[in-house]
C-alpha positions as CSV (number, residue, x, y, z in Angstrom):
1,X,-192.6,29.8,-102.1
2,X,-192.7,33.5,-102.9
3,X,-194.5,35.6,-100.2
4,X,-197.1,38.1,-101.4
5,X,-196.7,41.7,-100.4
6,X,-200.0,43.4,-99.3
7,X,-199.0,46.8,-100.7
8,X,-195.9,46.6,-103.0
9,X,-193.6,49.5,-103.1
10,X,-194.0,49.8,-106.9
11,X,-197.7,50.3,-106.3
12,X,-197.1,53.0,-103.7
13,X,-194.7,54.8,-106.0
14,X,-197.0,54.4,-109.0
15,X,-200.1,55.8,-107.2
16,X,-198.0,58.7,-105.8
17,X,-196.6,59.5,-109.3
18,X,-200.0,59.2,-110.9
19,X,-201.5,61.7,-108.5
20,X,-198.7,64.1,-109.1
21,X,-199.0,63.7,-112.9
22,X,-202.8,64.3,-112.8
23,X,-202.3,67.4,-110.7
24,X,-199.7,68.8,-113.0
25,X,-201.9,67.8,-116.0
26,X,-204.9,69.6,-114.7
27,X,-202.7,72.7,-114.0
28,X,-201.3,72.4,-117.6
29,X,-204.8,72.1,-119.1
30,X,-206.0,75.2,-117.3
31,X,-202.9,77.1,-118.3
32,X,-203.3,76.1,-122.0
33,X,-207.0,77.2,-121.9
34,X,-205.9,80.5,-120.5
35,X,-203.2,81.0,-123.1
36,X,-205.8,80.2,-125.8
37,X,-208.1,82.8,-124.4
38,X,-205.2,85.3,-124.2
39,X,-204.5,84.6,-127.9
40,X,-208.2,85.2,-128.8
41,X,-208.2,88.5,-126.8
42,X,-205.0,89.6,-128.5
43,X,-206.6,88.9,-131.9
44,X,-209.7,90.9,-130.8
45,X,-207.4,93.8,-129.9
46,X,-205.6,93.6,-133.2
47,X,-208.9,93.4,-135.2
48,X,-210.3,96.4,-133.4
49,X,-207.2,98.3,-134.1
50,X,-207.7,97.5,-137.8
51,X,-211.3,98.6,-137.6
52,X,-210.4,101.8,-135.8
53,X,-208.0,102.6,-138.6
54,X,-210.7,102.0,-141.2
55,X,-213.1,104.2,-139.1
56,X,-210.6,107.0,-139.1
57,X,-210.2,106.7,-142.8
58,X,-214.0,107.0,-143.2
59,X,-214.1,110.1,-141.0
60,X,-211.4,111.6,-143.2
61,X,-213.4,110.7,-146.4
62,X,-216.6,112.3,-144.8
63,X,-214.7,115.6,-144.3
64,X,-213.4,115.3,-147.9
65,X,-217.0,114.7,-149.2
66,X,-218.2,117.8,-147.3
67,X,-215.5,120.0,-148.9
68,X,-216.2,118.5,-152.4
69,X,-219.9,119.2,-152.0
70,X,-219.1,122.9,-151.3
71,X,-217.0,123.0,-154.4
72,X,-219.7,121.5,-156.5
73,X,-222.3,123.9,-155.0
74,X,-220.1,126.9,-155.8
75,X,-219.3,125.6,-159.2
76,X,-215.6,125.9,-158.5
77,X,-214.0,123.3,-160.5
78,X,-217.3,121.5,-160.4
79,X,-216.6,118.7,-162.8
80,X,-213.3,118.0,-161.2
81,X,-214.8,118.1,-157.7
82,X,-217.6,115.8,-158.9
83,X,-215.0,113.4,-160.2
84,X,-213.1,113.4,-156.9
85,X,-216.4,113.0,-155.1
86,X,-217.1,109.8,-156.9
87,X,-213.6,108.5,-156.2
88,X,-214.1,109.2,-152.4
89,X,-217.4,107.3,-152.5
90,X,-215.7,104.3,-154.1
91,X,-213.0,104.3,-151.4
92,X,-215.7,104.4,-148.8
93,X,-217.5,101.4,-150.3
94,X,-214.1,99.6,-150.1
95,X,-213.7,100.5,-146.4
96,X,-217.2,99.3,-145.6
97,X,-216.5,96.0,-147.4
98,X,-213.3,95.6,-145.4
99,X,-215.2,96.3,-142.2
100,X,-217.8,93.7,-143.0
101,X,-215.3,91.1,-144.2
102,X,-213.4,91.0,-140.8
103,X,-209.8,89.7,-140.5
104,X,-208.3,88.2,-143.7
105,X,-208.6,84.4,-143.8
106,X,-209.8,84.1,-140.2
107,X,-213.1,84.3,-138.2
108,X,-213.8,87.7,-136.6
109,X,-212.9,87.2,-132.9
110,X,-215.0,90.2,-131.7
111,X,-218.1,89.7,-129.6
112,X,-221.3,88.9,-131.5
113,X,-223.1,92.0,-130.1
114,X,-220.3,94.2,-131.4
115,X,-220.4,92.5,-134.8
116,X,-224.2,93.0,-135.1
117,X,-223.9,96.7,-134.1
118,X,-221.1,97.1,-136.6
119,X,-223.0,95.4,-139.5
120,X,-226.1,97.6,-138.7
121,X,-224.0,100.8,-138.9
122,X,-222.2,99.8,-142.1
123,X,-225.5,98.9,-143.7
124,X,-226.9,102.3,-142.9
125,X,-223.8,104.1,-144.2
126,X,-223.9,102.0,-147.4
127,X,-227.6,103.0,-148.0
128,X,-226.9,106.8,-147.3
129,X,-223.8,106.7,-149.4
130,X,-225.7,105.0,-152.3
131,X,-228.4,107.7,-152.1
132,X,-225.8,110.4,-152.2
133,X,-224.1,108.7,-155.1
134,X,-227.4,108.6,-157.1
135,X,-228.0,112.3,-156.5
136,X,-224.4,113.3,-157.5
137,X,-224.7,111.3,-160.7
138,X,-227.6,113.5,-161.9
139,X,-226.0,115.8,-164.4
140,X,-225.3,119.3,-163.1
141,X,-227.7,118.9,-160.2
142,X,-227.1,121.4,-157.4
143,X,-226.2,120.4,-153.9
144,X,-229.2,120.6,-151.6
145,X,-229.5,120.9,-147.9
146,X,-230.6,117.3,-147.9
147,X,-227.3,116.3,-149.3
148,X,-225.4,118.2,-146.8
149,X,-227.6,116.8,-144.0
150,X,-227.0,113.3,-145.4
151,X,-223.3,113.8,-145.3
152,X,-223.5,115.0,-141.7
153,X,-225.6,112.0,-140.7
154,X,-223.0,109.7,-142.4
155,X,-220.2,111.5,-140.5
156,X,-222.1,111.0,-137.3
157,X,-222.7,107.3,-138.0
158,X,-219.0,107.0,-138.9
159,X,-218.1,108.5,-135.5
160,X,-220.5,106.1,-133.9
161,X,-218.8,103.3,-135.7
162,X,-215.4,104.5,-134.5
163,X,-216.7,104.7,-130.9
164,X,-218.1,101.2,-131.2
165,X,-214.7,100.0,-132.3
166,X,-212.9,101.9,-129.5
167,X,-215.3,100.5,-126.9
168,X,-214.7,96.9,-128.2
169,X,-210.9,97.5,-128.2
170,X,-211.0,98.7,-124.6
171,X,-213.1,95.7,-123.7
172,X,-210.6,93.4,-125.4
173,X,-207.7,95.1,-123.6
174,X,-209.4,94.6,-120.2
175,X,-210.0,91.0,-121.0
176,X,-206.4,90.6,-122.1
177,X,-205.1,92.1,-118.9
178,X,-207.4,90.0,-116.8
179,X,-206.5,86.8,-118.5
180,X,-202.8,87.6,-118.3
181,X,-203.2,88.0,-114.6
182,X,-205.0,84.7,-114.5
183,X,-202.3,83.0,-116.6
184,X,-199.6,84.4,-114.3
185,X,-201.5,83.1,-111.2
186,X,-201.8,79.7,-112.8
187,X,-198.2,79.6,-113.7
188,X,-197.2,80.5,-110.2
189,X,-199.6,78.0,-108.8
190,X,-198.2,75.4,-111.2
191,X,-194.6,76.2,-110.0
192,X,-195.8,75.9,-106.4
193,X,-197.5,72.6,-107.1
194,X,-194.3,71.4,-108.8
195,X,-192.2,72.4,-105.8
196,X,-194.7,70.9,-103.4
197,X,-194.8,67.8,-105.5
198,X,-191.0,67.5,-105.6
199,X,-190.8,68.0,-101.8
200,X,-193.6,65.4,-101.3
201,X,-191.8,63.0,-103.6
202,X,-188.5,63.6,-101.7
203,X,-190.3,63.0,-98.4
204,X,-192.1,59.9,-99.7
205,X,-188.8,58.4,-101.0
206,X,-187.0,59.2,-97.7
207,X,-189.9,57.8,-95.7
208,X,-190.5,54.6,-97.7
209,X,-187.1,53.8,-99.2
210,X,-184.1,55.7,-97.7
211,X,-185.1,55.3,-94.0
212,X,-185.8,51.6,-94.2
213,X,-182.6,51.0,-96.1
214,X,-180.7,53.0,-93.5
215,X,-182.2,50.8,-90.7
216,X,-181.4,47.7,-92.7
217,X,-177.8,48.9,-93.1
218,X,-177.5,49.5,-89.3
219,X,-179.0,46.1,-88.6
220,X,-176.6,44.4,-91.1
221,X,-173.6,46.3,-89.6
222,X,-174.6,45.2,-86.1
223,X,-175.0,41.6,-87.2
224,X,-171.7,41.7,-88.9
225,X,-170.1,42.8,-85.6
226,X,-171.8,39.9,-83.8
227,X,-174.6,42.0,-82.2
228,X,-177.9,40.1,-82.7
229,X,-179.9,42.2,-80.3
230,X,-183.4,43.0,-81.8
231,X,-183.6,46.6,-83.0
232,X,-186.4,48.9,-84.4
233,X,-188.5,46.9,-86.9
234,X,-189.7,48.1,-90.3
235,X,-193.5,47.8,-90.3
236,X,-194.2,48.9,-93.9
237,X,-196.2,46.4,-95.9
238,X,-194.0,46.4,-99.0
239,X,-190.9,44.7,-100.4
240,X,-188.6,46.5,-97.9
241,X,-190.7,45.5,-94.9
242,X,-190.8,41.9,-96.2
243,X,-187.1,41.9,-96.7
244,X,-186.5,43.4,-93.2
245,X,-188.6,40.7,-91.6
246,X,-186.8,38.0,-93.5
247,X,-183.5,39.5,-92.4
248,X,-184.5,39.6,-88.8
249,X,-185.6,35.9,-89.0
250,X,-182.2,35.1,-90.6
251,X,-180.4,37.0,-87.8
252,X,-182.2,35.1,-85.1
253,X,-181.3,31.8,-86.8
254,X,-177.7,32.9,-87.1
255,X,-177.7,33.9,-83.4
256,X,-179.0,30.5,-82.4
257,X,-176.4,28.8,-84.6
258,X,-173.7,31.0,-83.1
259,X,-174.6,30.0,-79.6
260,X,-174.6,26.3,-80.6
261,X,-171.2,26.8,-82.3
262,X,-169.8,28.6,-79.2
263,X,-170.8,25.7,-77.1
264,X,-169.2,23.2,-79.5
265,X,-166.0,25.4,-79.7
266,X,-165.8,25.6,-75.9
267,X,-166.1,21.8,-75.7
268,X,-163.4,21.3,-78.3
269,X,-161.2,24.0,-76.6
270,X,-161.3,22.1,-73.4
271,X,-160.4,18.9,-75.3
272,X,-157.6,20.6,-77.1
273,X,-156.3,22.1,-73.8
274,X,-156.1,18.6,-72.3
275,X,-154.3,17.4,-75.4
276,X,-151.9,20.4,-75.3
277,X,-151.1,19.6,-71.6
278,X,-150.2,16.1,-72.6
279,X,-148.1,17.4,-75.5
280,X,-146.4,19.8,-73.1
281,X,-145.6,16.8,-70.9
282,X,-144.0,15.1,-73.9
283,X,-142.0,18.2,-74.7
284,X,-140.9,18.5,-71.1
285,X,-139.8,14.8,-71.0
286,X,-137.9,15.2,-74.3
287,X,-136.2,18.3,-73.0
288,X,-135.2,16.7,-69.8
289,X,-133.8,13.7,-71.6
290,X,-131.9,16.0,-74.0
291,X,-130.5,18.5,-71.4
292,X,-129.7,15.8,-68.7
293,X,-127.7,13.9,-71.4
294,X,-125.0,16.6,-71.5
295,X,-124.0,16.6,-67.8
296,X,-124.4,12.8,-67.7
297,X,-122.1,12.5,-70.6
298,X,-119.5,14.6,-68.8
299,X,-119.9,12.5,-65.6
300,X,-119.6,9.3,-67.7
301,X,-116.4,10.7,-69.4
302,X,-114.8,11.6,-66.0
303,X,-115.7,8.2,-64.6
304,X,-114.2,6.4,-67.6
305,X,-111.0,8.5,-67.3
306,X,-110.7,7.8,-63.6
307,X,-111.2,4.1,-64.2
308,X,-108.5,3.9,-67.0
309,X,-106.0,5.8,-64.8
310,X,-106.8,3.6,-61.8
311,X,-106.3,0.5,-63.9
312,X,-102.9,1.7,-65.1
313,X,-102.0,3.0,-61.6
314,X,-101.4,6.5,-62.9
315,X,-104.2,8.3,-61.1
316,X,-102.7,11.2,-59.2
317,X,-104.3,12.9,-56.2
318,X,-104.8,16.2,-58.0
319,X,-106.4,14.5,-61.0
320,X,-108.7,12.5,-58.8
321,X,-109.8,15.7,-57.0
322,X,-110.4,17.4,-60.4
323,X,-112.5,14.4,-61.6
324,X,-114.6,14.3,-58.5
325,X,-115.1,18.1,-58.6
326,X,-116.3,17.9,-62.2
327,X,-118.6,15.0,-61.5
328,X,-120.1,16.9,-58.5
329,X,-120.4,20.1,-60.6
330,X,-122.2,18.3,-63.4
331,X,-124.5,16.5,-61.0
332,X,-125.5,19.8,-59.5
333,X,-125.9,21.2,-63.0
334,X,-128.2,18.3,-63.9
335,X,-130.3,19.1,-60.9
336,X,-130.5,22.8,-62.0
337,X,-131.4,21.7,-65.5
338,X,-134.2,19.5,-64.1
339,X,-135.5,22.4,-62.0
340,X,-135.3,24.7,-65.0
341,X,-137.2,22.3,-67.3
342,X,-139.8,21.6,-64.7
343,X,-140.5,25.4,-64.4
344,X,-140.8,26.0,-68.2
345,X,-144.5,26.8,-67.7
346,X,-143.5,29.8,-65.4
347,X,-142.6,33.0,-67.2
348,X,-140.2,34.3,-64.5
349,X,-136.5,33.4,-64.8
350,X,-134.4,32.1,-62.0
351,X,-132.8,34.4,-59.3
352,X,-130.7,37.1,-60.9
353,X,-127.2,38.0,-59.7
354,X,-124.1,39.7,-61.0
355,X,-122.3,37.3,-63.4
356,X,-118.7,38.0,-64.5
357,X,-118.3,36.6,-68.0
358,X,-114.6,35.7,-67.7
359,X,-115.4,33.5,-64.7
360,X,-118.4,32.0,-66.5
361,X,-116.3,31.2,-69.5
362,X,-113.6,29.6,-67.4
363,X,-116.3,27.3,-65.9
364,X,-117.5,26.6,-69.4
365,X,-114.0,25.5,-70.4
366,X,-113.8,23.1,-67.4
367,X,-117.3,21.6,-68.0
368,X,-116.8,21.0,-71.7
369,X,-113.1,20.0,-71.7
370,X,-113.5,16.3,-71.8
371,X,-116.4,16.2,-74.3
372,X,-114.4,18.5,-76.7
373,X,-111.3,16.3,-76.3
374,X,-113.2,13.2,-77.3
375,X,-114.0,14.9,-80.6
376,X,-110.5,16.4,-81.0
377,X,-111.9,19.9,-81.0
378,X,-110.2,22.8,-79.2
379,X,-112.0,25.6,-77.4
380,X,-110.6,29.1,-77.6
381,X,-111.9,31.6,-75.0
382,X,-111.5,35.4,-75.0
383,X,-113.2,37.9,-72.6
384,X,-112.5,41.2,-70.9
385,X,-112.0,40.6,-67.1
386,X,-114.4,43.3,-65.9
387,X,-117.3,42.4,-68.2
388,X,-120.4,41.4,-66.3
389,X,-124.1,40.9,-66.8
390,X,-127.1,40.4,-64.5
391,X,-128.7,37.0,-64.7
392,X,-128.8,33.5,-63.4
393,X,-125.3,31.9,-63.8
394,X,-126.6,28.3,-64.0
395,X,-129.0,29.2,-66.8
396,X,-126.4,31.2,-68.7
397,X,-123.9,28.4,-68.3
398,X,-126.5,25.9,-69.6
399,X,-127.1,28.1,-72.7
400,X,-123.4,28.5,-73.5
401,X,-122.8,24.7,-73.0
402,X,-125.5,24.0,-75.5
403,X,-124.0,26.5,-78.0
404,X,-120.4,25.1,-77.5
405,X,-121.5,21.5,-77.9
406,X,-123.6,22.4,-80.9
407,X,-120.5,24.1,-82.4
408,X,-118.4,21.0,-81.5
409,X,-120.9,18.8,-83.4
410,X,-120.7,21.0,-86.5
411,X,-116.8,21.3,-86.5
412,X,-114.6,18.5,-88.0
413,X,-111.9,16.8,-85.9
414,X,-108.8,18.9,-85.4
415,X,-110.7,22.2,-85.7
416,X,-111.5,24.8,-83.1
417,X,-114.5,26.4,-81.5
418,X,-114.0,30.0,-80.6
419,X,-116.0,32.0,-78.0
420,X,-115.4,35.7,-77.4
421,X,-117.1,38.2,-75.1
422,X,-116.9,41.9,-75.6
423,X,-118.8,45.1,-74.7
424,X,-120.9,46.8,-77.3
425,X,-122.7,49.9,-76.0
426,X,-124.8,49.0,-73.0
427,X,-124.7,45.2,-73.8
428,X,-122.4,42.3,-73.6
429,X,-121.9,40.5,-76.9
430,X,-120.9,36.8,-76.9
431,X,-119.9,35.2,-80.2
432,X,-119.7,31.4,-80.6
433,X,-117.9,30.5,-83.9
434,X,-117.4,27.0,-85.3
435,X,-115.5,25.8,-88.4
436,X,-118.2,23.7,-89.9
437,X,-120.3,24.2,-93.0
438,X,-122.5,27.0,-91.6
439,X,-126.2,27.4,-91.5
440,X,-128.0,27.5,-94.9
441,X,-129.9,30.9,-95.4
442,X,-133.2,29.0,-95.8
443,X,-132.9,27.5,-92.4
444,X,-132.0,30.7,-90.4
445,X,-135.6,31.5,-89.7
446,X,-136.3,28.0,-88.3
447,X,-133.1,27.3,-86.4
448,X,-134.5,28.2,-83.0
449,X,-137.9,26.4,-83.5
450,X,-138.6,23.6,-81.0
451,X,-137.9,20.1,-82.4
452,X,-136.2,21.5,-85.5
453,X,-132.8,19.8,-86.1
454,X,-130.5,19.1,-89.0
455,X,-128.8,16.2,-87.2
456,X,-129.3,12.6,-88.0
457,X,-132.1,10.7,-86.1
458,X,-130.9,9.7,-82.6
459,X,-128.3,12.5,-82.5
460,X,-130.6,15.4,-81.3
461,X,-134.1,16.3,-80.5
462,X,-134.1,19.9,-81.8
463,X,-134.7,21.3,-78.3
464,X,-131.1,22.6,-77.5
465,X,-131.2,25.9,-79.5
466,X,-134.9,26.6,-78.6
467,X,-134.0,26.3,-74.9
468,X,-130.9,28.6,-75.5
469,X,-133.2,31.2,-77.1
470,X,-135.7,30.9,-74.3
471,X,-132.9,31.5,-71.6
472,X,-131.4,34.4,-73.5
473,X,-134.8,36.1,-74.0
474,X,-135.6,35.5,-70.3
475,X,-132.5,37.6,-69.5
476,X,-133.7,40.4,-71.7
477,X,-131.3,39.6,-74.5
478,X,-131.3,38.4,-78.1
479,X,-129.7,35.6,-80.1
480,X,-129.0,35.5,-83.8
481,X,-127.1,33.3,-86.3
482,X,-125.0,34.2,-89.2
483,X,-121.8,33.3,-91.1
484,X,-118.5,33.3,-89.1
485,X,-115.2,34.6,-90.5
486,X,-113.8,31.0,-90.5
487,X,-116.6,30.0,-92.9
488,X,-118.7,28.2,-90.3
489,X,-121.6,29.5,-88.2
490,X,-121.6,32.3,-85.7
491,X,-124.2,32.4,-82.9
492,X,-124.3,35.9,-81.4
493,X,-125.8,36.4,-77.9
494,X,-126.5,40.0,-76.7
495,X,-127.3,40.5,-73.0
496,X,-127.7,43.9,-71.1
497,X,-124.7,44.8,-68.9
498,X,-124.9,44.7,-65.1
499,X,-124.7,47.8,-62.9
500,X,-121.3,48.1,-61.1
501,X,-122.8,48.2,-57.6
502,X,-124.1,44.6,-57.7
503,X,-122.1,42.1,-55.8
504,X,-119.9,39.8,-58.0
505,X,-120.8,36.1,-57.6
506,X,-118.1,33.7,-58.5
507,X,-119.3,30.6,-60.2
């Protein structure tokens, strides 16, 4: 169900925009009225300029009439002067009609009082001019003092008409300047109102839109980072406020759900931890079975050899001693393997001593001799006599035994397994090569994974190479696999060299 917003954002923006538009409209109307008044005053000024020009022309004609009357009175070119006098009068009638007519095609913008005064003066001039014209038309009549006085009166009225026009022009000019100042003030006020309106609009948008959106973004970022702590709420009664309240409700629900999920995850984690411990016990048991199998196989092989030689009566004292020594050594190695497998959960390796690789490889030959002979595989060993590393001799022997037996299983009967130790920089490098089919490139990345094996079921558990990798890494070294020059596989072990002052321990 859609929630109703008490005061929607669109209504706020609409009312704010309406107020701004009305304010600007009022300023525009006042400005338009002022411009119209300025236009009227300009027309007044133009009209008075036209009337002043006509008044000047009348003054000039009055002077001309005075001169012509003197010529007529002196009978100097009387007929010609009389003719010019009539022409001047006709022009004056035309000027008076133009004064009465006003601007062409438009209404006279002058004040009514000025127009009334102007019409009165033009009517008086027309009457006096008509009387003078009637007197001049009388054939050969002499110019009297009355005529001269009449012309002087008309000149005075023309001057009065000119002064009236000049006064109206000055009045129009003052009105024009005044209205121009008003128009400028209104324009500046309109610009000020526009600037204030824009600033108010900016403030309104920042206050009602941008700030709530910023708070919502901060709230969303905090929720995205898992922080459900209540923050500053948006109290506006519009769509943004409604959205903010809905978001806060959702965040609280998500927080409650997260707490419930964390409880369930904690419960499942405890269950998985118990299951993992049981799985570790299974891995440990499988590792023990796999690793103990090698020394037990050596012990069984030695016991079978002793029994065959005793049955034939060919068991010599030295051979018997060697068999017993091998059996005892493998029994102790089985014990060490058991201790090592039982301590897999501990990250620290066994006690570290100085281990001479030539001695360690000689022990490796003795331990693996009988198992290699049963598969008709030879072991070739090469090592520098002074090459030594720091580590646990039992663990290193266990790792090398696993590598040699793994190479034996990969090599056909009659072939050889070669192990060579050399120095390379500050590390000892031990290469174990076989003459088998090699490791496919797609299996190189998985060869050291626990329980991964390419052997047939019952022949291996996939723990041998993973334990070798764990022992080598525990000694600060690395192990890699690649192709051997013989075409088989080469396992390369790299272990840091030992310092010369450590005591050599013969194994």
